[in-house]
MARPAMAR-840325 format. One record per residue: residue number from 1; residue in three letters; chain; z, x, y of N, C-alpha, C in turn. Coordinates in nm, 4 decimals. Each point is the difference from the previous one (the first is absolute). Layout:
BEGIN
NODE  nr rest kette       nz       nx       ny      caz      cax      cay       cz       cx       cy
NODE NUM  ala     A        Z        X        Y        Z        X        Y        Z        X        Y
...
END
This chain:
BEGIN
NODE  nr rest kette       nz       nx       ny      caz      cax      cay       cz       cx       cy
NODE   1  unk     A   1.9175  -3.2494  -0.4149  -0.1112   0.0866  -0.0465  -0.0119  -0.0265  -0.1516
NODE   2  unk     A  -0.1198  -0.0217  -0.0426  -0.0269  -0.0238  -0.1441   0.0210   0.1271  -0.0777
NODE   3  unk     A   0.0271  -0.0147  -0.1305   0.0294   0.1115  -0.0862  -0.1126   0.0999  -0.0007
NODE   4  unk     A  -0.1275  -0.0428  -0.0133  -0.1097   0.0969  -0.0082  -0.0244   0.0655   0.1340
NODE   5  unk     A   0.0364  -0.0603   0.1115  -0.0109   0.0638   0.1322   0.1013   0.1106   0.0101
NODE   6  unk     A   0.1227  -0.0212  -0.0438   0.1017   0.1016  -0.0006  -0.0436   0.1213  -0.0847
NODE   7  unk     A  -0.0573  -0.0284  -0.1168  -0.0456   0.1077  -0.0876  -0.1095   0.0822   0.0744
NODE   8  unk     A  -0.0909  -0.0669   0.0715  -0.1015   0.0747   0.0718   0.0574   0.0898   0.1069
NODE   9  unk     A   0.1037  -0.0444   0.0684   0.0689   0.0811   0.0995   0.0615   0.1239  -0.0629
NODE  10  unk     A   0.0684  -0.0212  -0.1161   0.0638   0.1084  -0.0707  -0.1069   0.1001  -0.0495
NODE  11  unk     A  -0.1108  -0.0512  -0.0574  -0.1063   0.0884  -0.0517  -0.0575   0.0825   0.1158
NODE  12  unk     A  -0.0242  -0.0612   0.1138  -0.0555   0.0707   0.1166   0.0949   0.1059   0.0464
NODE  13  unk     A   0.1285  -0.0288   0.0076   0.1025   0.0966   0.0456   0.0075   0.1166  -0.0978
NODE  14  unk     A  -0.0012  -0.0262  -0.1294   0.0088   0.1083  -0.0985  -0.1273   0.0848   0.0046
NODE  15  unk     A  -0.1135  -0.0613   0.0217  -0.1229   0.0773   0.0082   0.0066   0.0983   0.1161
NODE  16  unk     A   0.0540  -0.0465   0.1140   0.0136   0.0844   0.1182   0.0953   0.1158  -0.0243
NODE  17  unk     A   0.1034  -0.0223  -0.0838   0.0945   0.1034  -0.0310  -0.0570   0.1028  -0.0978
NODE  18  unk     A  -0.1072  -0.0345  -0.0713  -0.0558   0.0889  -0.1001  -0.0305   0.1363   0.0491
NODE  19  unk     A  -0.0641   0.0080   0.1166  -0.0367   0.1319   0.0543   0.1230   0.0842   0.0330
NODE  20  unk     A   0.1056  -0.0642   0.0526   0.1216   0.0699   0.0327   0.0663   0.0524  -0.1237
NODE  21  unk     A  -0.0118  -0.0702  -0.1133   0.0646   0.0386  -0.1212  -0.0602   0.1258  -0.0614
NODE  22  unk     A  -0.1257   0.0281   0.0295  -0.0666   0.1134  -0.0659  -0.0248   0.1129   0.0942
NODE  23  unk     A   0.0569  -0.0001   0.1132  -0.0057   0.1144   0.0888  -0.1309   0.0139   0.0751
NODE  24  unk     A  -0.0058   0.1005   0.0848  -0.1177   0.0153   0.0867  -0.1261   0.0371  -0.0778
NODE  25  unk     A   0.0120   0.0642  -0.1146  -0.1206   0.0274  -0.0807  -0.0730  -0.1253  -0.0378
NODE  26  unk     A   0.0741  -0.0994  -0.0451  -0.0652  -0.1273  -0.0385  -0.0520  -0.0694   0.1231
NODE  27  unk     A   0.0766   0.0003   0.1086  -0.0478  -0.0695   0.1214  -0.1282   0.0670   0.0527
NODE  28  unk     A  -0.0009   0.1324  -0.0010  -0.1176   0.0710   0.0502  -0.1238  -0.0298  -0.0878
NODE  29  unk     A   0.0190   0.0190  -0.1294  -0.1142  -0.0253  -0.0927  -0.0421  -0.1428  -0.0006
NODE  30  unk     A   0.0899  -0.0960   0.0186  -0.0325  -0.1436   0.0019  -0.0563  -0.0383   0.1321
NODE  31  unk     A   0.0041   0.0870   0.1002  -0.0525  -0.0290   0.1294   0.1022  -0.0587   0.0959
NODE  32  unk     A   0.1281   0.0172  -0.0303   0.1018  -0.0542   0.0872   0.0376   0.0993   0.1052
NODE  33  unk     A   0.0915  -0.0413   0.0864   0.0439   0.0827   0.1109   0.1299   0.0724  -0.0430
NODE  34  unk     A  -0.0090   0.1178  -0.0556   0.1154   0.0691  -0.0533   0.0882   0.0538   0.1143
NODE  35  unk     A  -0.0515   0.0170   0.1165   0.0774   0.0605   0.1064   0.0690  -0.0992   0.0910
NODE  36  unk     A   0.0310  -0.1163  -0.0481   0.0606  -0.1003   0.0868   0.1397   0.0307   0.0441
NODE  37  unk     A   0.0670   0.0905  -0.0761   0.1359   0.0377   0.0376   0.1038  -0.0995  -0.0454
NODE  38  unk     A  -0.0340  -0.1113  -0.0530   0.1016  -0.0982  -0.0420   0.0433   0.0352  -0.1423
NODE  39  unk     A   0.1259  -0.0097  -0.0230   0.0507   0.0265  -0.1388   0.0555  -0.1311  -0.0495
NODE  40  unk     A  -0.0584  -0.0470  -0.1066   0.0410  -0.1228  -0.0617   0.0877   0.0269  -0.1193
NODE  41  unk     A   0.0995  -0.0862  -0.0190   0.0812   0.0090  -0.1171  -0.0644  -0.0911  -0.1013
NODE  42  unk     A  -0.0430   0.0543  -0.1129  -0.0676  -0.0734  -0.1019   0.0900  -0.0171  -0.1180
NODE  43  unk     A   0.0074  -0.1225  -0.0545   0.0873  -0.0268  -0.1115  -0.0720   0.0428  -0.1298
NODE  44  unk     A   0.0791   0.0217  -0.1052  -0.0546   0.0360  -0.1304  -0.0928  -0.1109  -0.0469
NODE  45  unk     A   0.0301  -0.1244   0.0339  -0.0832  -0.1096  -0.0456  -0.1404   0.0092   0.0582
NODE  46  unk     A  -0.0103   0.0367   0.1313  -0.1344   0.0069   0.0600  -0.0733   0.1223  -0.0502
NODE  47  unk     A   0.0703   0.1108  -0.0288  -0.0673   0.1195  -0.0506  -0.0593  -0.0236  -0.1373
NODE  48  unk     A   0.0685  -0.0771  -0.0835  -0.0475  -0.0200  -0.1354  -0.0932  -0.1193  -0.0088
NODE  49  unk     A  -0.0280  -0.0617   0.1097  -0.0850  -0.1225  -0.0025  -0.1437   0.0418  -0.0296
NODE  50  unk     A  -0.0449  -0.0316  -0.1211  -0.1317   0.0494  -0.0463  -0.1147  -0.0419   0.0878
NODE  51  unk     A  -0.0053  -0.1251   0.0479  -0.1129  -0.0429   0.0797  -0.0130   0.0790   0.1276
NODE  52  unk     A   0.1078   0.0300   0.0680  -0.0072   0.0774   0.1242  -0.0490   0.1411  -0.0282
NODE  53  unk     A   0.0517   0.0623  -0.1034  -0.0445   0.1345  -0.0411  -0.1445  -0.0032  -0.0338
NODE  54  unk     A  -0.0403  -0.0982  -0.0783  -0.1389  -0.0082  -0.0476  -0.0942  -0.0158   0.1198
NODE  55  unk     A   0.0364  -0.0770   0.0978  -0.0877  -0.0202   0.1164  -0.0103   0.1237   0.0855
NODE  56  unk     A   0.1064   0.0744   0.0178  -0.0054   0.1259   0.0734  -0.0886   0.0974  -0.0764
NODE  57  unk     A   0.0168   0.0109  -0.1328  -0.0813   0.0916  -0.0776  -0.1457  -0.0402   0.0030
NODE  58  unk     A  -0.0311  -0.1321  -0.0034  -0.1360  -0.0419   0.0047  -0.0643   0.0392   0.1327
NODE  59  unk     A   0.0742  -0.0124   0.1100  -0.0529   0.0410   0.1300  -0.0268   0.1509   0.0016
NODE  60  unk     A   0.0889   0.0791  -0.0585  -0.0252   0.1460  -0.0042  -0.1272   0.0255  -0.0814
NODE  61  unk     A  -0.0167  -0.0664  -0.1104  -0.1186   0.0220  -0.0840  -0.1271  -0.0490   0.0672
NODE  62  unk     A   0.0086  -0.1065   0.0767  -0.1187  -0.0461   0.0771  -0.0471   0.1094   0.0971
NODE  63  unk     A   0.1000   0.0612   0.0648  -0.0304   0.1110   0.0926  -0.0537   0.1213  -0.0758
NODE  64  unk     A   0.0629   0.0339  -0.1151  -0.0412   0.1122  -0.0817  -0.1475  -0.0144  -0.0389
NODE  65  unk     A  -0.0362  -0.1195  -0.0480  -0.1367  -0.0227  -0.0472  -0.1017  -0.0095   0.1131
NODE  66  unk     A   0.0403  -0.0457   0.1171  -0.0946  -0.0115   0.1093  -0.0081   0.1251   0.0888
NODE  67  unk     A   0.1074   0.0786   0.0054   0.0060   0.1156   0.0876  -0.0144   0.1357  -0.0758
NODE  68  unk     A   0.0753   0.0169  -0.1090  -0.0023   0.1264  -0.0698  -0.1176   0.0149  -0.0948
NODE  69  unk     A  -0.0219  -0.1005  -0.0876  -0.1021   0.0153  -0.1019  -0.1405   0.0304   0.0545
NODE  70  unk     A  -0.0420  -0.0624   0.1122  -0.1334   0.0333   0.0485  -0.0165   0.1412   0.0543
NODE  71  unk     A   0.1137   0.0620   0.0366  -0.0067   0.1335   0.0691   0.0555   0.1130  -0.0842
NODE  72  unk     A   0.1069  -0.0262  -0.0777   0.0680   0.1075  -0.0697   0.0761   0.0915   0.0931
NODE  73  unk     A   0.0266  -0.0453   0.1210   0.0628   0.0783   0.1052   0.1428   0.0460  -0.0407
NODE  74  unk     A   0.0262   0.1313  -0.0077   0.1317   0.0484  -0.0366   0.1124  -0.0483   0.0893
NODE  75  unk     A  -0.0276  -0.0190   0.1315   0.1056  -0.0544   0.0901   0.0406  -0.1412  -0.0455
NODE  76  unk     A  -0.0987  -0.0804  -0.0342   0.0307  -0.1365  -0.0465   0.0700   0.0032  -0.1373
NODE  77  unk     A  -0.0377   0.0990  -0.0827   0.0645   0.0166  -0.1311   0.1511   0.0196   0.0215
NODE  78  unk     A   0.0391   0.0795   0.0981   0.1407   0.0204   0.0248   0.0700  -0.1299   0.0372
NODE  79  unk     A  -0.0706  -0.0896   0.0633   0.0592  -0.1292   0.0365   0.0176  -0.0926  -0.1135
NODE  80  unk     A  -0.0892   0.0048  -0.1009   0.0022  -0.0990  -0.1059   0.0435   0.0498  -0.1356
NODE  81  unk     A  -0.0093   0.1317  -0.0252   0.0208   0.0543  -0.1340   0.1193   0.0987  -0.0010
NODE  82  unk     A   0.0913  -0.0216  -0.0960   0.1144   0.0857  -0.0121  -0.0462   0.1415  -0.0401
NODE  83  unk     A   0.0685   0.1055   0.0501  -0.0388   0.1361  -0.0402   0.0140   0.0194  -0.1545
NODE  84  unk     A   0.0861  -0.0795  -0.0621   0.0247   0.0134  -0.1466  -0.0650  -0.1094  -0.0823
NODE  85  unk     A  -0.1075  -0.0617   0.0530  -0.0635  -0.1090  -0.0760  -0.0331   0.0445  -0.1421
NODE  86  unk     A   0.0140  -0.0938  -0.0931  -0.0345   0.0211  -0.1385  -0.1179  -0.0894  -0.0315
NODE  87  unk     A  -0.1095   0.0574  -0.0532  -0.1235  -0.0728  -0.0251  -0.0283  -0.0018  -0.1527
NODE  88  unk     A  -0.0292  -0.1172  -0.0518  -0.0369  -0.0126  -0.1391  -0.1391  -0.0614  -0.0065
NODE  89  unk     A  -0.0968   0.0782  -0.0531  -0.1331  -0.0536  -0.0200  -0.0747   0.0905  -0.0980
NODE  90  unk     A  -0.0946  -0.0648  -0.0685  -0.0805   0.0761  -0.0966   0.0791   0.0710  -0.1051
NODE  91  unk     A   0.1140  -0.0594  -0.0396   0.0830   0.0574  -0.1014   0.0787   0.1222   0.0441
NODE  92  unk     A   0.0015   0.0269   0.1308   0.0735   0.1161   0.0532   0.1045  -0.0472   0.1011
NODE  93  unk     A   0.0935   0.0856   0.0250   0.0991  -0.0193   0.1051  -0.0042   0.1206   0.0912
NODE  94  unk     A  -0.0176  -0.0227   0.1291   0.0004   0.1067   0.0994   0.0989  -0.0350   0.1065
NODE  95  unk     A   0.0378   0.1011   0.0794   0.1040  -0.0259   0.1028  -0.0351   0.0747   0.1296
NODE  96  unk     A   0.0415  -0.0611   0.1100  -0.0080   0.0608   0.1281  -0.1107  -0.0539   0.0932
NODE  97  unk     A   0.0383  -0.0107   0.1285  -0.0976  -0.0490   0.0977  -0.1179   0.0936   0.0128
NODE  98  unk     A   0.0204   0.1309  -0.0066  -0.1117   0.0951   0.0093  -0.0979  -0.0205  -0.1180
NODE  99  unk     A   0.0561  -0.0249  -0.1194  -0.0878  -0.0275  -0.1152  -0.0789  -0.1289   0.0246
NODE 100  unk     A   0.0665  -0.1016   0.0540  -0.0675  -0.1280   0.0288  -0.1124   0.0248   0.0990
NODE 101  unk     A   0.0277   0.0765   0.1049  -0.1031   0.0247   0.0999  -0.1196   0.0818  -0.0607
NODE 102  unk     A   0.0323   0.0867  -0.0943  -0.1067   0.0772  -0.0672  -0.0899  -0.0927  -0.0799
NODE 103  unk     A   0.0578  -0.0975  -0.0688  -0.0785  -0.0951  -0.0777  -0.0877  -0.0846   0.0896
NODE 104  unk     A   0.0601  -0.0459   0.1098  -0.0755  -0.0845   0.0989  -0.1175   0.0833   0.0515
NODE 105  unk     A   0.0231   0.1273   0.0393  -0.1043   0.0822   0.0568  -0.1131   0.0250  -0.1046
NODE 106  unk     A   0.0399   0.0232  -0.1235  -0.1021   0.0216  -0.1054  -0.0829  -0.1252  -0.0198
NODE 107  unk     A   0.0621  -0.1142  -0.0009  -0.0760  -0.1265  -0.0132  -0.0930  -0.0239   0.1170
NODE 108  unk     A   0.0445   0.0359   0.1208  -0.0862  -0.0174   0.1167  -0.1171   0.0996  -0.0010
NODE 109  unk     A   0.0210   0.1156  -0.0579  -0.1076   0.0964  -0.0123  -0.1014  -0.0484  -0.1053
NODE 110  unk     A   0.0513  -0.0555  -0.1096  -0.0881  -0.0511  -0.1044  -0.0764  -0.1219   0.0455
NODE 111  unk     A   0.0623  -0.0822   0.0825  -0.0577  -0.1278   0.0475   0.0186  -0.0036   0.1539
NODE 112  unk     A  -0.0878   0.0653   0.0769   0.0226   0.0057   0.1460   0.0079  -0.1353   0.0677
NODE 113  unk     A  -0.0629  -0.0999  -0.0568   0.0031  -0.1367   0.0561   0.0975  -0.0886  -0.0777
NODE 114  unk     A   0.0979   0.0611  -0.0586   0.1023  -0.0712  -0.0821   0.0659  -0.1121   0.0792
NODE 115  unk     A   0.0066  -0.1158  -0.0602   0.0646  -0.1171   0.0656   0.0835  -0.0702  -0.1052
NODE 116  unk     A   0.1251  -0.0230   0.0381   0.0938  -0.0799  -0.0829   0.0164  -0.1330   0.0680
NODE 117  unk     A  -0.0377  -0.1068  -0.0684   0.0156  -0.1368   0.0528   0.1134  -0.0639  -0.0738
NODE 118  unk     A   0.0993  -0.0537   0.0727   0.1105  -0.0703  -0.0596  -0.0460  -0.1416  -0.0329
NODE 119  unk     A  -0.0007  -0.0318  -0.1305  -0.0409  -0.1301  -0.0451   0.1209  -0.0964  -0.0119
NODE 120  unk     A   0.1140   0.0559  -0.0340   0.1228  -0.0782  -0.0159   0.1203   0.0904   0.0178
NODE 121  unk     A   0.1058  -0.0541   0.0621   0.1225   0.0767   0.0178   0.1167  -0.0911  -0.0219
NODE 122  unk     A   0.0915   0.0413  -0.0848   0.1218  -0.0792  -0.0302   0.1237   0.0922   0.0123
NODE 123  unk     A   0.1049  -0.0573   0.0539   0.1216   0.0786   0.0223   0.1203  -0.0707  -0.0545
NODE 124  unk     A   0.0876   0.0740  -0.0645   0.1269  -0.0526  -0.0485   0.1018   0.1140   0.0006
NODE 125  unk     A   0.1094  -0.0206   0.0701   0.1033   0.1023   0.0096  -0.0561   0.1287   0.0557
NODE 126  unk     A   0.0206   0.1133  -0.0714  -0.0447   0.1299   0.0518  -0.1418   0.0374  -0.0473
NODE 127  unk     A  -0.0699  -0.0976  -0.0657  -0.1307   0.0307  -0.0566  -0.1102  -0.0837   0.0644
NODE 128  unk     A  -0.1132   0.0653   0.0217  -0.1198  -0.0655   0.0494  -0.1122   0.0278  -0.0976
NODE 129  unk     A  -0.0657  -0.1029  -0.0499  -0.1151   0.0140  -0.0921  -0.1261  -0.0292   0.0785
NODE 130  unk     A  -0.1022   0.0852  -0.0182  -0.1264  -0.0148   0.0688  -0.1145   0.0104  -0.0964
NODE 131  unk     A  -0.0938  -0.0928   0.0132  -0.1276   0.0059  -0.0767  -0.1060   0.0394   0.1010
NODE 132  unk     A  -0.0638   0.1150  -0.0293  -0.1046   0.0548   0.0884  -0.1372  -0.0126  -0.0596
NODE 133  unk     A  -0.1011   0.0099   0.0834  -0.1362   0.0284  -0.0412  -0.0324   0.1348   0.0688
NODE 134  unk     A  -0.0507   0.0935  -0.0800  -0.0400   0.1307   0.0523  -0.1508   0.0049   0.0032
NODE 135  unk     A  -0.0561   0.0449   0.1113  -0.1460   0.0209   0.0077  -0.0265   0.1345   0.0660
NODE 136  unk     A  -0.1112   0.0570  -0.0342  -0.0361   0.1279   0.0605  -0.1262   0.0583  -0.0693
NODE 137  unk     A  -0.0489   0.1076   0.0580  -0.1144   0.0687  -0.0551   0.0464   0.1355  -0.0538
NODE 138  unk     A  -0.0299   0.0274  -0.1262   0.0464   0.1207  -0.0687  -0.0819   0.1198   0.0508
NODE 139  unk     A   0.0584   0.0742   0.0934  -0.0723   0.1134   0.0641   0.0600   0.1355  -0.0379
NODE 140  unk     A   0.1258   0.0034  -0.0495   0.0641   0.1281  -0.0332   0.0663  -0.0099  -0.1360
NODE 141  unk     A   0.0600   0.1104  -0.0449   0.0623   0.0016  -0.1346   0.1087  -0.1018  -0.0144
NODE 142  unk     A  -0.0054  -0.0747  -0.1115   0.1011  -0.0999  -0.0322   0.0127  -0.0061  -0.1523
NODE 143  unk     A   0.1222   0.0176  -0.0514   0.0269  -0.0048  -0.1437  -0.0940   0.0975  -0.0784
NODE 144  unk     A  -0.0233   0.1147   0.0598  -0.0814   0.0999  -0.0662  -0.1510  -0.0244   0.0076
NODE 145  unk     A  -0.0398  -0.0978   0.0787  -0.1448  -0.0324   0.0114  -0.0405   0.0292   0.1430
NODE 146  unk     A  -0.1047   0.0842   0.0139  -0.0537   0.0338   0.1325  -0.0645  -0.1293   0.0614
NODE 147  unk     A  -0.0157  -0.0002   0.1322  -0.0549  -0.1151   0.0710  -0.1322  -0.0449  -0.0568
NODE 148  unk     A  -0.0167  -0.1321  -0.0135  -0.1193  -0.0597  -0.0563  -0.0772  -0.0819   0.1031
NODE 149  unk     A   0.0616  -0.0296   0.1134  -0.0624  -0.0864   0.0996   0.0034  -0.1469  -0.0366
NODE 150  unk     A   0.0687  -0.0353  -0.1085   0.0044  -0.1374  -0.0449   0.1119  -0.0792   0.0699
NODE 151  unk     A  -0.0287  -0.1273   0.0251   0.0987  -0.0872   0.0605   0.0998  -0.0418  -0.1081
NODE 152  unk     A   0.1278  -0.0046   0.0363   0.1081  -0.0317  -0.0936   0.0711  -0.1250   0.0518
NODE 153  unk     A   0.0357  -0.0875  -0.0942   0.0786  -0.1192   0.0303   0.1017  -0.0181  -0.1120
NODE 154  unk     A   0.1260   0.0041   0.0266   0.1040  -0.0091  -0.1056   0.1226  -0.0732   0.0504
NODE 155  unk     A   0.0775  -0.0532  -0.0950   0.1251  -0.0623   0.0328   0.1149   0.0929  -0.0296
NODE 156  unk     A   0.1081  -0.0225   0.0749   0.1205   0.0825  -0.0186   0.1229  -0.0893   0.0220
NODE 157  unk     A   0.1039   0.0257  -0.0728   0.1272  -0.0663   0.0230   0.1085   0.1038   0.0252
NODE 158  unk     A   0.0858  -0.0264   0.0930   0.1081   0.0961   0.0263   0.1285  -0.0753   0.0305
NODE 159  unk     A   0.1094   0.0576  -0.0473   0.1328  -0.0493   0.0303   0.0703   0.1058   0.0827
NODE 160  unk     A   0.0485  -0.0340   0.1166   0.0655   0.0942   0.0875   0.1475  -0.0416   0.0104
NODE 161  unk     A   0.0920   0.0978  -0.0144   0.1423  -0.0261   0.0199   0.0357   0.0678   0.1308
NODE 162  unk     A   0.0676  -0.0728   0.0884   0.0370   0.0526   0.1315   0.1491   0.0104   0.0136
NODE 163  unk     A   0.0421   0.0935   0.0821   0.1418   0.0143   0.0374   0.0019   0.0481   0.1467
NODE 164  unk     A   0.0762  -0.0723   0.0795   0.0133   0.0342   0.1459  -0.1379   0.0070   0.0686
NODE 165  unk     A  -0.0911  -0.0890  -0.0370  -0.1282  -0.0073   0.0693  -0.1053   0.1033  -0.0430
NODE 166  unk     A   0.0297   0.0763  -0.1074  -0.0986   0.0989  -0.0492  -0.0247  -0.0201  -0.1479
NODE 167  unk     A  -0.1226   0.0356  -0.0408  -0.0367  -0.0088  -0.1412   0.0633   0.1114  -0.0755
NODE 168  unk     A   0.0822  -0.0324  -0.1016   0.0671   0.1024  -0.0782  -0.0604   0.0126  -0.1420
NODE 169  unk     A  -0.0757  -0.1035  -0.0373  -0.0627   0.0070  -0.1333  -0.1252  -0.0858  -0.0014
NODE 170  unk     A  -0.1014   0.0517  -0.0681  -0.1277  -0.0761  -0.0166  -0.0383   0.0058  -0.1469
NODE 171  unk     A  -0.0339  -0.1156  -0.0519  -0.0537  -0.0119  -0.1390  -0.1390  -0.0664   0.0161
NODE 172  unk     A  -0.1047   0.0783  -0.0257  -0.1361  -0.0487   0.0266  -0.0845   0.0074  -0.1257
NODE 173  unk     A  -0.0933  -0.0948  -0.0084  -0.0953  -0.0033  -0.1112  -0.1376  -0.0262   0.0571
NODE 174  unk     A  -0.0866   0.0986   0.0027  -0.1347  -0.0083   0.0490  -0.0959  -0.0176  -0.1225
NODE 175  unk     A  -0.1048  -0.0795   0.0168  -0.0991  -0.0184  -0.1081  -0.0834   0.1248  -0.0124
NODE 176  unk     A   0.0563   0.1035  -0.0625  -0.0697   0.1280  -0.0167  -0.1223  -0.0170  -0.0928
NODE 177  unk     A   0.0120  -0.0783  -0.1035  -0.1138  -0.0208  -0.0913  -0.1201  -0.0533   0.0796
NODE 178  unk     A   0.0244  -0.0996   0.0811  -0.1081  -0.0601   0.0820  -0.0578   0.1040   0.0943
NODE 179  unk     A   0.0850   0.0797   0.0642  -0.0514   0.0982   0.0916  -0.0830   0.1029  -0.0692
NODE 180  unk     A   0.0474   0.0514  -0.1151  -0.0739   0.1029  -0.0741  -0.1337  -0.0533  -0.0482
NODE 181  unk     A  -0.0017  -0.1277  -0.0386  -0.1273  -0.0625  -0.0443  -0.0932  -0.0147   0.1186
NODE 182  unk     A   0.0498  -0.0387   0.1151  -0.0862  -0.0152   0.1198  -0.0539   0.1318   0.0502
NODE 183  unk     A   0.0780   0.1081  -0.0219  -0.0463   0.1347   0.0392  -0.1007   0.0551  -0.1032
NODE 184  unk     A  -0.0063  -0.0647  -0.1178  -0.0919   0.0512  -0.1043   0.0643   0.1071  -0.0832
NODE 185  unk     A   0.1307   0.0231   0.0136   0.0698   0.1028  -0.0785   0.0172  -0.0413  -0.1441
NODE 186  unk     A   0.0111  -0.1296  -0.0289   0.0068  -0.0515  -0.1347  -0.0891  -0.1232  -0.0079
NODE 187  unk     A  -0.0561  -0.0264  -0.1185  -0.0914  -0.1149  -0.0098   0.0710  -0.1284   0.0236
NODE 188  unk     A  -0.0693  -0.0948   0.0667   0.0519  -0.1338   0.0202  -0.0104  -0.0773  -0.1321
NODE 189  unk     A   0.0955  -0.0922  -0.0168  -0.0025  -0.0762  -0.1268  -0.1138  -0.0922  -0.0108
END
């Protein structure tokens, strides 16, 4: 067997062990079969293997963005978001899954047709970075501005840190200046 073929076999085996290393929460959120009943002994080397962790976390975030973000469903939030999540955005730090759900609900009320499109996703270790495009129609209160009926298009960047298949920290930066200008709340440059 050639050297690179052996490496491919090792990489494939370690990837398969990734879900076992992070428990049923990661397997469930990543879409794996957590109830298989098999217990694998995982070495410290495979647990610390960044590529395997990154790929599991990326699968979790793919499901988070395609299943939770469009709906804001609290049942799905329990699957993907830690109860103690810490969120950093807009110069503030907030904590808790209920707070996160409140923010999502307020955004959906402000923009009933809100859509987050993943433009790029990168994963390394316990962190997944996502570049989004946000679109929607401003129909309800947002950032102190009543609904204007104006279409909004903005970019956002977010870094998510995961542990055991759940988001434990989010650092996000939304183009608030662009949104406020599009809503007519401040003059465009």
